[in-house]
N, C-alpha and C positions, 0 to 999 in steps of 0.2 A: 416511476423512475426505477426500474429493476435492475439496470446496468449502468454503473457511473464510470463514464470513460474520461480519463484524464491524464496529466503528466506529473512526473516529479518535479515540483517547482512551477513557477508560473512565467519564465523568461519567455518572451516572444521575439523571434529574431525578425531581422528585416524582411526576409524573403516570405514570411507569413504574415507580416503586419497588416496587410490590406485585408485580411479575413476578419479582423477585430476593429472595435471602435476605435476612434483616434483620441477620444477624451478619456480622462480618468487615469489612475494608477495602473501600474502593470497587473495586479491582481484584479482590479475592477473590469479592465478589458478582457482578461482571461476568463473571469466568470460570466461574461456576456456570451460566450461562446460554450463554455463546458460547465458542468454541475458538480465537479469535484476535483480536488488536488491533493497530491500526497506531499507532505512536508518533510523533507530529509535533513534540514538544518538542525533540527532538534536532536539528532543522533550525535552531533558534534559539541553543541553548546546550548545552554538554556537561553531562553528569550524572556524579555521583561513581560510581565502581565499586561502591560499596556500595549506591547506589541501584538500579542494574541488578541486582545479586545479589538485594536484597530483592524485586524485581519477579519475578525468576526463581523464587525460593522462595515466592511467594505463589499461584502457580498450579498446576494439575494437570500431570502428566508430558507428556500429550498436547497442551497448550495451546501456541500458536505467536505470535511477535511478528513483524511486520514494522516496520522502522525506518527512518525517513526520514534520509537523508544530509544533513549540514551545509550551510548556504548559503555557508559559506566555500569549499566545493568547487564548488558549482553555480552561485551567483550572483556571488562575488567573484572567484574563480580562473577561472570559466566552463570548467572541465575541463582548464585548462592549468597546468603547473607545480605540482601540488597533491598531490605523493606524500606529503609529510610531513603535510599535514592529514588526508589520506585514511588514512594509516596510523595516525594519533593516534585517529581516530574508531573504526577497527575494533579497535584495542587497547582503547578505552574500553568498547565494548559486549561485550567477551569474555565478560563474566559471565553472559550469557544463554545461553551453551552451545548446547546442541542444540535449545533452545526458540527460537532465533532462525532464522526461516525465510526472510525476505526482506529486501533492502535496497531501499528506494524512493529513487529519484533523481528529483526534480521540477526541470525545467530553467526558466529565465526565458523568457517569450515572445519575447525579443530574441535569443536564442541559436540562431542558424541552424546547419543540420546542415554539419559539415566533417569529411569522411571521415578524414583524417589525424588530427585531433585526438580524434574520438570512438574510432578505433581504438587510439590510444595510451593513452587514458584506460582503457578497459575492459581492455585488456591488462595495464596496471599494477593495476587493481583485482582481477583474476583472480589476479596473484601475490601478492596479500595475503589473500584469502579465498576460500574456494569456496562461500559463500552465494549463493544465487539473487539475481539482481537484476532489477527491473522499473524501467524508465525512462519518465517522464512528460514528453515533449517538448510544447511549446506553439508552436513556430515551424512554419510551413506546409511548409518544406523537409524537416521529419522525416517527412512523410507521402508521400513520394515513393519509387518503388521502389529507387533506390540506398540510401537510409537503411534501408529495410525489410530488404534484403538483407543489409546489413552487420551490423544488429542480430540477425538470424537466424543469421548466421555466428559471431558472438561469444556467442551464448547468452544474449542479452539481451531480455526481454519487453517489448514496448511497451505502456503502459498504455492500456486502453480507459476513457477519462474521459467523463464526461457533466457539464457541457456539453462536446461535442467541439471541439477547437481549429479543426478546418476543417469546411467545409460539406458533410458526408456522414453517413451513420449512424455511430454509435458502434460501433466494432470493435477488437479487440486487433490488434497487429502484431508484427513481428520474431519472436523465437524463440517457438514456439507449444506447446511441450511442456507450459507452464503458462501461465495467462492471470491478469492482476491488473487488476480493475475497479475504478474510484473514482468513486462517484456523489455529485457535489459539491452536488446540489440543483438543482430545476428547478420552476418558471421563475426562482426567486430563488436564486442561488447561495449555498450555505452555509446557507440558511434553510428553503426550501420542502420539505415532506415529499413523497415520491413516491406513497405509497399505491398502490392496485391499478391504477389507471388509467395513471399514469405510469411505473410499474414494468412494465407489461404487454409494451412493447417489447423489454425485456432477457430476458424469462423464457426464450425458446427457446434463446438462446446459453448462458445461465447453467445450464439443465437439461443441456444437451450436455456442457458442460465438468464438471459435477458427476458425470458418468459416466466420466471418464477415471481412469488410475491415478495421475497426479501430482496432488498437491494445488494447486489454484488459490484465488484470492481475490476477494472482493467486499467492498469497504469503503465504508460510508457516511460522507460527510464533511460532511454538512449538520447540522452541530452548533450552528449559532449560537442556534437556537431549539429545541435539543433534539429534532429530528425524526429524528436518525440511529437511535436506540435502537428506536424503534417500526418504522422501515423495515427494519432488519436482523431484528427479530423477525418481521415480515410476510413477508420474503423466506424465511426459515428454514421458516416454516409453509407456504408454497406450494410450496417444493421438498421438504418433508417431511424436512428435515435437523435 
């Protein structure tokens, strides 16, 4: 399992329901078809430990979770003086155990790269957990060589997001031992389906990463009109995964 293909959340629309088992919870049905899911609700609010434990127990042993870090860390503290909030979050998701594969840190568009702040934050995070981290910055300063070098040195993957925050082809950055792709929908963000035509530019890179030893991720976040499930199934078929 070298490329985990999934969606943000596990909502299954009526038009895709026949592709999934009829029995079980929505997560159990989703996990029968996919081997990973991105949890975004953790960005907005904490969940009970019992909720994380239930999700852990609902999926097969080889299923994996990517969990979005809370906005208290990324948007309110802006990576500064947030050890307490970060530690609480890490403790909160502990019930996922070995099924927790990636922490996703999405930054606000206004947050520019600051070498000292970024270095201090990720060093603090590495002292709290050894879970892999993918960072999705959205300020142009994060796509320059100094930021890329620091993320690589710290072992942090920079998300390959579509639409890309800067005017150049979508590409991952930072630490490259694994990649994390987030496809938000195009041309209408969160709504448009990719289909074969819009997915085609990404296929060579995703085929390449699928052949690597370490598991990478491709998450469809175009969930507002239920396009993500269809795109994830299409990509799986194109890559024969």
